C-alpha positions as a printed Julia matrix, in Angstrom:
76×3 Matrix{Float64}:
 15.54   -90.07  -58.01
 16.68   -89.96  -54.41
 15.9    -92.21  -51.49
 16.61   -91.87  -47.81
 16.87   -95.0   -45.65
 16.48   -94.75  -41.88
 18.07   -97.69  -40.04
 17.44   -98.25  -36.32
 18.06  -101.04  -33.87
 14.92  -103.08  -33.22
 13.1   -102.69  -29.92
 14.65  -104.92  -27.29
 18.16  -104.77  -28.78
 20.63  -103.07  -26.45
 21.92   -99.73  -27.78
 25.23   -98.91  -26.05
 25.78   -95.81  -28.2
 22.35   -94.51  -27.28
 23.1    -95.12  -23.6
 26.41   -93.25  -23.92
 24.62   -90.28  -25.52
 21.97   -90.31  -22.78
 24.67   -90.35  -20.1
 26.5    -87.46  -21.79
 23.28   -85.43  -22.05
 22.62   -85.98  -18.36
 26.19   -84.81  -17.66
 25.38   -81.6   -19.56
 22.32   -81.0   -17.41
 19.63   -82.4   -19.72
 18.01   -84.57  -17.06
 14.68   -84.77  -18.88
 16.04   -87.31  -21.37
 14.83   -90.76  -20.35
 16.03   -92.73  -23.38
 18.11   -92.43  -26.54
 18.17   -94.74  -29.57
 20.83   -94.05  -32.15
 20.57   -95.04  -35.79
 21.84   -94.05  -39.19
 20.5    -92.33  -42.28
 21.67   -93.34  -45.73
 20.88   -91.15  -48.75
 20.97   -92.74  -52.17
 21.06   -91.11  -55.61
 19.31   -93.61  -57.86
 19.07   -94.03  -61.61
 15.76   -93.28  -63.29
 13.55   -96.33  -63.22
 14.73   -97.47  -59.79
 11.94   -98.52  -57.47
 11.27   -98.75  -53.77
 11.57  -102.51  -54.18
 15.14  -102.02  -55.44
 15.97   -99.97  -52.33
 14.34  -102.58  -50.09
 16.53  -105.25  -51.7
 19.61  -103.09  -51.02
 18.55  -102.83  -47.38
 17.98  -106.56  -47.05
 21.32  -107.44  -48.65
 23.66  -104.72  -47.33
 22.38  -101.54  -45.72
 20.67  -103.04  -42.66
 21.39  -106.04  -40.49
 17.79  -107.23  -40.47
 18.4   -109.58  -37.55
 18.82  -106.64  -35.17
 17.87  -103.57  -37.24
 14.74  -102.28  -38.9
 14.64   -99.8   -41.78
 12.26   -97.3   -43.3
 12.51   -96.08  -46.89
 11.63   -92.53  -47.84
 11.51   -91.68  -51.55
 12.39   -88.05  -52.23
């Protein structure tokens, strides 16, 4: 079984990497970009019998800083 976890900063948390990407895109002539939020994607190969609850526990304990980040689990 595989799972993909999408981790993003929560709304209202400053995203300096996203701002840097937006600035760089504007420098390349992409002026239509009004905002950028940058996150990460983590792909997990899981043993048979693993559940979405197991992945959620991994996110809560290690994969996401739940104070400032949210996550979404996608089972593949």
